[in-house]
N, C-alpha and C positions, 0 to 999 in steps of 0.2 A: 911763475908757473902760470897762473890764472890768467895772464894777460895773453898767452900763448893760445889756452884752449878753445876761447872764444872762436877765432878765425880760423882754426882748424875743423871743429866742430862744421862753422858754417861753410867751410870749404865740402866737409863731408855731406852736408844736407844738398849743396848745390849740386855735389856730383850727384848723387843720388836721384836728386829731383830732374835733372838734366838726363840722366840714365833712363828714368822712368816715362820721363816725355818722348825720348827717341825712341822706345819701346813701344810707344801709344802710338806715337807716327806711324812705324812700321807696321803696328797690327792693323790701324785704321786704312793704309796704303793696300796690303793685302786684301780686307774686309771688301774694301773698295773694286778691286780686281776679281774678285770672285763673285761678287753681283753683277758685272758687267758680263762675266763669261756665263754665268747663269742664265739670264736675262736674254743674250744671244741665242744661247741655244734652247731657253723654251720658246721663245719666239719664232724661232727658226723650226722647231719642231710642230709646232701650233700651225704655222702659214702652211708648212708641207701637208699635214692633215687637212685643212681646210680646202687646200687645191686637187689632195689626190681623187676626189670623185671626178674631177673633170678628165679632158682630154690632156691637159698639159701636164697634170699629175700621173697621169697612166703613162705618157713618154717619157717623166722624168724617172719613175720605177723601172719603166723599160731598159732605159739607159744603165743604171743604176746595177739591176741585174744582169745586165752584161758583162760588165765590169768586174764583179764580184762573184759572181755565181759559179764562176769556175774554181774560185778557194775551194780551200779542205773543207768548210763549212758549207759550201753549197749557197740554194735559192733560200734554205732557212737563216744560215746566217747573214746571209744580204737582208732578208726582210727585219730581221731581229736587231741589225743594228739602225736601220732608218726608223722603226715604228717603236721598240722597247729601249733600246741602247740610251737615247738621249734622257729618258728618266731616270735610268740606272747612274747615266754621269751625273746629274743634278743630283741625285741623293748622296754622292760620294762627296762632292764638291759641298753642298748642305751642312755635310757632318764637319769638314774642315772648318766650314766658316763658324760655323756655333762652338767647335774648341777654341778658336780663335776669340771668339766675343766673350768667352768666359762668362760668370755667374752674375757679377756684380753690374748692377748699372747704375748710371748716376745721371740725375734727375734736376735740371737746372731751369729757371725761371725764364718761361718763353715772353718774346716781347709783343705786346698787345698792338695790333694790328688794327686800323680805324676801318678796315673792309674783313669781317668774317672770312674765314677758309675753312670749307667743310671737308672732313674726311670721309672719303670713298668706300671705307670698310662700315664704318659706322654709322653713317648719317641714312635715315629709312628714307626708303622711295615710296615703296607699296605696303603697306599696314596692313588691311584687311583683303585678303582676298585666295586665290588657290595657292599660293607659296607662301602664306603668312607674311609677318614682317620680312621684308627684303631690303636690305644698304644697298647702297648707288651701286657699288662693285658688285654684288650678287646679282643686281637688276643686269649690267652690262654683261655679266657672264650667260646668264639666261639668254639675253639676246644675241649672243654670239651663237651659243648652242643653237638656238631655235632658226636661225638663218643658215648655219650648217647644214643642218637637218632640211630645211627646204631646198637648199641648195644643190644638195647630194642627188635627194629625190628627183629634182629636175634634169641635172647632169646625168646620172644614170637610165633616165626615161629618155632623154636624147639619143644615147649611144644605145638603149636597146631598139628603138626606131629605126638606127643606121642599121643595128647588126641583122634584123630579122628583113630588110630589105634585101640584103646579100643572098637571102636562100629563097629560091622559089618551091615553095611547097604547097599543099591543100590549105583551104582555109582553116580548117580544124586542127590540123597539125601546126599550123600557125599561131595558132591560140594557144594551144598546149606550150608550144616553144617560148614565148611570150610570155605566158605563166611562170614559166621554169626560169627564164632567165630573170624576170621580175622579180620571183623569190629569193634567186642569188643574191640580186643587188641590194633586198632588202636584208638580208642577212648579214652584209657584207657593210651595209651602215649599221647594224646593231654590234659588230665585232670593232669597227672606227671609238664608237661611244664606247664600247667597253674597256676600251685603252686606261679610261680615267676611273671605271666604277670602284676598284678597289683601293684606290688612294685615298680617300675620304675616309675608309674606316677600319685604317691600320691606324689604331690607337696610339700608339708610341712613335708614330711615324716622324722621321726626320724632316720631310716635306711639310707636315701640318706644323712643325714647331719653327722650321724656315720661316713661314709666312706669319706663324702668329696667331693659328687659329684652331683652337682648342677642339678635341674630337666630337663631344656632345653638340657642338655648334655645325661639325663639318657633316656629322650624320645625315642633314637635310639635302647635301647633296647628292650622297648615294641613292636616297627617296627618289629624289628628283631624276638623276639618271637611271635609275634602276625601272621605273614607269615607263619612260620613253624606249629604252633598250628593249623591256619584253612586249611592248608593241610592235616592234620592227622585226623580233625574232617570232613573234606570234603570226603577222604577215608573213615572214617566209615559210612558215610551214605552213600555211592556209595555201598560199599558192601553190605550193607541192602536191597538197593534197587535194585542191580543185584538179590540177592537170593531171594527177594520177587517176582520178576518178572518171574525168572525161574519156582517157584512154581505157578504162576498167582494169586497172591494174592497181587500185588501191591496196590491198593486203599485200601482194607479193613485192610492191617497193617499201611498204613502212618496215618489211623484216629483211629489206635486204642489207650486206654487210659487207660489201666490197671489200678487196684486198687492194685494188689501185683506183685511188679517186675518193669519192665521199660516200663515207660508210653511212647509210640512212636510219639504222635502227638506231645508234648511239645518238643520232640527230631527236630522234622521237624523245628517248629519254631523258635527254638533256632539255627539250621545252616542256613535257611532262612535270618535271624537276622545277622549272623557272618558273611554271603556269600555278603550281602549287605554292611558292615563294610569294609570287607576285598577286596571288588572291586573298591569301592570309596575314599580306602585309598592309594592307588598305587600311585606311586610318579607322574606320569603324569596327574591323573586324581585331584590329590589333589593339584597339580601346579595349574592345569588351573580352577576347579572347587573348590576351597577352600572351601566356603561356603556348596555346597553340601557333600563335606566330613566331615564338622563339624557338619551339622545336624544329618547326616545319623549314625554318631558315639555316637550320642545319645541312639541309639536302644540297647547300650550296659546295659541297663537297663532291657530290654526285652529279650537279652541274658541270663542276670543271673539269673533272676526271673525264666525260664522257662528251665534252665537249672538244677535249684534246683527240679523243679516240673518232670523233665524226669528221673533225677537218682537218684532220693530221698534224705532221709536225709544222711545216712552212707557215701554212695559217693560223695556227695558236702561236707562232711567234709572234704576231703582231699583237697581242693581247698578253702576253707573257711577263712583259717587266712590272705591270701594278702587279698581277697574282705574284711575282714572286717577291716583290716588298710585302705582300699581305702576309705571305708564310713566314716571312723573318719574324713580322711583327706577331703574327699568330704564336710560335714557336716560343718565342722571347716570353710572353704571356703565359703561356702555357707552363714553364718552369718556374715562372715568378709564383702563381697561383698554387703550387704543389705544396708552398710553405705553409707550415700552421702559424700562425699569429698568435702572441700573446694578450689578452685582454686585462688590462691593468686594473680598470674599476669599469662599473657599471652605475647608471642612475635612472630614476622612473621620476618623473614630472608628472603634475597633476591633470594637466591635457592630455597625458596618453602619449608624450616625445621623451624616447629614450636617448640617455647620452651614454656612448660608449667611448671608452680612451685605449686606444691601441698602440701597443709598443713599435716604435721604428727604430733604425738606425741611427747615430748621429749624422751620417755622410748622405741622408737621404735629404734632398733638397725637392721644394716644391713651393708654389705661390698661392696668395689667397686668391678663392674662388675656383680651387683644386677642388677635384672629385675623386672616388674611390669606387671600384666594385669590390662590396662583400657578400662572403658566403659563410652562411654557419651550417655547419655539417650536421648537428642535430637535426635541423628543422628538412634540410634538401642538402642530396648531394650536387644537385645538377643546379639549382637557381641560383643566380648572381644577379645582383640588386647594387645599383648606383647610388649613393649619398654625398652630399658637398659636404668639402671638410668647414667645418667650424671653428678650427685653431688657426692660428697664425704660425707659421715658420719660426717666429722667434717668441713663442710663448715656450717652448723647450726644446732639446735635443733629442729628446728620448720619446717622445709620445707626440699623436696625430689623435685629433677629436673629431667625430660625428655625433650631428643629432638627429633623431629616426624617428616620424610621427608615425602611429600605429593605425594607417588608412586600410589596409589589407589583410590579405589572408597571414601571410609570411611576416609582417611585421607585426601582428597580432600574437603570432606563436612566439616570435621572439620576446615580445613583453611578458607573456605567460612564461617563456623562460627563465626568465630574471626575477618573477616574484618566485619562484621554485627557490632559485640558488638563495634568495632574500631569505626564506624559510627555511632553508637548511643552513643559515649560518647560524641561525637562531635555535638551531637543534640540531647541531652537529652531533652530538651523542647519541641519538636517535636513527642516525642514519650511517649506513654500512659504508665506507669509500666505495663500493663498487655500485652504488645505487645514488650516489651523490650527483644532484644533477650538473652540467658544466656547458661551457660553452667552446666549442670548438672552430674559429673562425678564419678564412683565408683570405687574403687581400689581393687585388688587382690595380695597380695606379702607384701615386697619384697620377693623374690628367689634369690637364688644364694649361692657361697660357703660358709660355714661354719665359714671357720679361711681366714684372708686376705693373701691369699698366695702369693701374688704378693712383699709382703715386706720383705719376706724370701730371696731374691736372690739381688747379688750386683750389679745385672746388667741385664736390661730389654732390651728386644726388642719388639716393639708393632707396628703391621704389621696391616693398616686398609684399605678396601676398601668402599669409599664413605660415608655414614653416618654412617656407623662401628667406625668411629672416637670418636663416643658420649660415648661408655662407656670407652674410654681412658681417658675421662677429667677428670672422676671419679677417676681413678688411679693416674693421674698427681697430681690433687687437693691434694688427701689422702698423696703423699709422700712429697708435700710441706710444708703440714700443720705439718705435724710431722717431718718435716727438721726446721720447724720455731720455734715450741714447743719444741723440744727437745724430743721427744717423739721415743718409740723403732723402726727404719727404717733402714733395709740394704741399698737398692738401692743407688748406688751414680752415677751410669751411666745409663742413659734411651736414647734410640734411638726410635723414632718415624716415620714409614715409612708408607706415607699416599697417596694412589693413588684416584686420582679422574677424573671424564670425563671433565669437564669444569671449569673455574676458577671460575665462580659464588658461589661454594661451599666454596670457602676459607672464605665465610662471616659465616661457622660454627665456626671458630675460635674464633670469638666474645663471645660465650658461655663460655670462661675461659680466665680470666684477670691474667695471671700468677706471674706478678709482684707485683700485688697488694696484691695477697695471701702470698707469701714470697720475699719480698724487697730483693735485693742482691741475689738471689737466686743461682746465677752463683757461689759463693764462697762455696754452699752447695750440689749443686747438676750438673752434668754435662748432660745437657739436648741438645738435637739436634733434630730436627722437618726436616724430608726429604719429601718434596711434590713433587707428580708426576702428571703434568696435562695431560692425554693422549690424549687427541683429541683437542689441541690448540698446534700449532706450536711456537708460542710465547706469551708474556705479552701481556695483554691489559691495557688499562691507568687504569680503575678502580680495577686493580688487587692489588694493595697497599691497597685499603680502606675496609680493612678487617672486621673491626667493623661497615660498613653501616648496616643498618636498614631500610627495607619497612615501617615498622609501628612502632608508641612509643611501648611499654610495654602498656598494657590494664589490668585493673582489672576488672573482670566480677562480678555483682552482685552476693551474695551469696544466695544460697536457704534454708536456715535455713540447712547449712551441718557442719559438722566438720573435726578434723584430721583424718586421715587415721588409721584404727583398727590397731591391733598389735595382733591379733590371728594366723594368719598364716606367711608365712615366718621363718624369724630365729627369730621366736617370744620368749617368757620370757619362758626358759626352765624348772621352776619349776612348773607354768602353764599347760604347752603342755604335761608334764609327768605325771601329777595329771590327767587330761582329758584321757590319754590313758588307765591308770592303774583303774581308777574308771569306766569307759567304757567296760573293758575288766572284772572285775568283775560283775561289772551289766550283763554283757551277761552270766558268769555263773551261777549269780543267776538265771534270767529268766529260763535257761535252767534247772535248778534244780527244779523249782519249777513246769513246765512243766511238767516234766518227773512225779513226785512226783503226783501231782493233777488232771491229765489229762490223759497222754498218757499211764502211768503202768495202772494206776487206772481204767481208760476206754477199756485199751487194745487196742489202738490205732495201726493198724499194716499198714495201707493204706501208701504206698511207698512216692505217690507225694505229697500226705496232710502233712506227715512230715517233708518232703522236705520244704513244703511252711510254716509250724511253725517254722523251724530252722531258716530261712532267715528272718521271721518275727522279731523274737528274736534278730539277728543282727540289724538289723533297730531299733527296739525300745530299744535295751540298749544302742544306740548311740544319739538318739534323747532325752532321760527320762535323763538317768545318766550323758551320756556327757552333755546334755543339760543343766544341773544344773550346771556344772564346767564352762561352756562357760558364764554362768549367773552372777558367781560369778567372772568369771574372766574378765568380761567387766566391773564390776562395781568397780574390784578393779584398775584396768587402768583408769576410770574414776574419781575416787577419788586419785589416784597418780598422774593424771594430773592436778588437781585445787589444791593439795599441792604445785605443782612444779611451778604453775601459782602465786598463794598467794606469794613465795617466790621470784618470781622473777615482782613483780609490775612494774620495772622498761622498762621490754622487754616485746613487743607486742608480742602475739601469732603468728599471721601472716605475721610477718615482721623479716627480717634477716638482721643483723648490719653485715656489710664485715668488714672486718679487714683494719682500715685506716693507712696507714702508718705513723710514727712519722717524724717530721723536720730533725730528722737525718741521718732516713732510707731514705728518700727522697733524701738528698743531695747524697747518694749513687748510685741512680739511675742515670747510666750515658746511653748514646745512646747505649752501649753495651745490655741493657737491653730492647731494642724494639725486636719486633718480630722478624725482621728482623734477628739480631744479632744471632737468634739460629734456623733459618728458611732457608732452601736450596730448591729454585724453580727450576722444569725441565720441561721441557714444550717438548709434541709431543713424548714420550718415557713412557714406563712401567718400573717399578723396575726391577733391575738385581739383582736377591737375591745373584746369586755366588758370583758376586763382591763385592757386601755387606759385605756377611759373611766371604769373603778372608780379605775384610778391617779390620774387627772388630777382626778375628783370630790374626790379626799382633798387633790392639793396645791393646785389654784385653786381650790375652793370656791365660791361664788355670783357669778361674775364674768360679763363680759360674754365670750360665746363664738362664735366663728365657724368653721364645719367647710366645707371645699371639697374637692371631690372631683374627680378626673379619671381614668377609667378607663373600664372595660369595665361591660357593665349589670349583672353579677355583683357586682361589687365596690361598684357603687352602691345594689344592692340590700342588699346585708350591713351597709353603712353606716348606710342607712338604717333599716333595724331596728333596730341597736342604739342610734340616736340617739331615735327614736321610743318605745324601750322602758327606755331606761336611766335613770337617775339623774341624769345629767348633763345632759338636757331639763328635769328638774324643777328642778335646782339654778341653771340659767344663765340670766340675763336678757337679753332680746335676740338669742336664738341664730338663728345664719344657717347654712342650709344649703344649698350649692349645688352644681350640677353643672355640668362642663365635658367633654363627650365629643367636640368637635370633634377634638382630640387624635389619637384614633387614626382618624379619617377619612382615610386615606392611599391 
């Protein structure tokens, strides 16, 4: 019998392997086809936008409108298809691509080439200037937009001059006419730029996940575009104001609200709202008065609504694609952030850093270097603050950890609230249940990279400043868990360079216990931690007590909370794709019904009114059709959590069991595994990255190198300069250079 079992098992395994291989080939083929289709659509769309300001673009649009404007949707549908339609189609295809890709990424060792290759997305080109640290790909993007805006101004100027020559009017009237036409052209350039404005700030956007750019990094693109677009919109309004002043009709024209044609008053309101957002978003104002910037930026609702009233339905359809995707994302974030999340435990460290452990469902997935937005209702019902996740997704199925340093007013209040809870736990009999201090938290996210890119490099350099070390705990924990469990993981050498002001910040290291995660880790990973204490010339007696804690861990009493919602961030690909598709179909259906039974039937021609109806359909389709998907999504997530809970009765949902080393493993824990064995301390000096990179260049040679920086702008610039100029870049294949500055946005 045994003689026959082995061949049968081998056949089964061979059959299973063959089936898996064929399905992998099919998936890879589908992904390749989707990539090609999305690339063709995107390139064609961008080329069309680039040529649109010129005569050729005008002729193409005129021919397209002649063919399609006689349809049910008229001119609006025609413009929507060519300006907004492509980005929606790409979004739908991107959802399908992510579904096929799945979650698990396999990392294989790359061949070392004699000639190093640079990654456009990660290699720094500009390191100190108006745009901060800019990668090669970002520089190309900036160049394309710069050329486009210059070309658009030039093309429209030529068209304006040829248009003026057709009219024989007095010099004064010619000047006014030229001013108004120029103002119209500036407004059109602003609208073309606004096509992209809302795409980078859709935090859970499928497009950002497709190109694997996290939200906190993409925000800078929104900032750059916002400054440029508002400059054009300001010139747009200024040209009309000067022209109306010359005519002596300034006040009359400002308050005009025409039924057919452009409505001036909504345009004035839009411009005022945009200027308020623009002024308060300037770096100096945002840095000193962040709350003013935050609350003023909520005027984007006024800006969008009155823009639709100002330009009408058909012009608003040019920018509606990006706005629709933003509304989808905003509604989903609103649904997620309404849930109260349990705080499993909280801890206070000597340096003023707080450690919060939050409950999450087992089916929530995220990657190291992710971050969440946190709200504590006892402190503020409006303020949301971003914090890096310091725990690896492999640390446990039911929790996520964040480290928060008390640097500002909000974080200081949170520290005081935790102190009150600690005192209440020790004097529970003296405090009534009504007056017991508590923490009611809401969470949005996690957001971050779609793939764990840090696992794809043989060597990692992690550079941190202060509290910027916390996201690296997630990376180290992730690598150690994978090394211990034999999961795919390329890094074999990791260097951590950490600059701190004072030695009391060393207590942050207590947030990660490396030997307990992976006993005898030094056999699997070459880890070095270089710590620079910049404001102390020598070590203090307490510096070795890195695990010292001011208060023990406290467990706040729960307030009918539950784990984090999985609706946003790197949530379920199938449900998020369904949410996008159903909402888009619902929007098209509502527009169709509106045209058939109201607009065409009653011959509604008022521009501002049709623009308002168009915007209402966008919002209503998300609330109604997208809302139905969210309800089923939520129920499915709740049911899945219950099934997993019933299948793991021995595991408490709010308690994570750490890995306990066996007796054999403990025997291998020699003194070499102590923190000091892989940690080097230097006092009274800053990191010399030239020296560091030179030493690594000699030790590592021509290998895969990934450099990740979490810290203030000055640290980012310093590291970027050395990476760009030093030989480590010339010897490293596929170098990675990544910034995470959200850790400092407290």
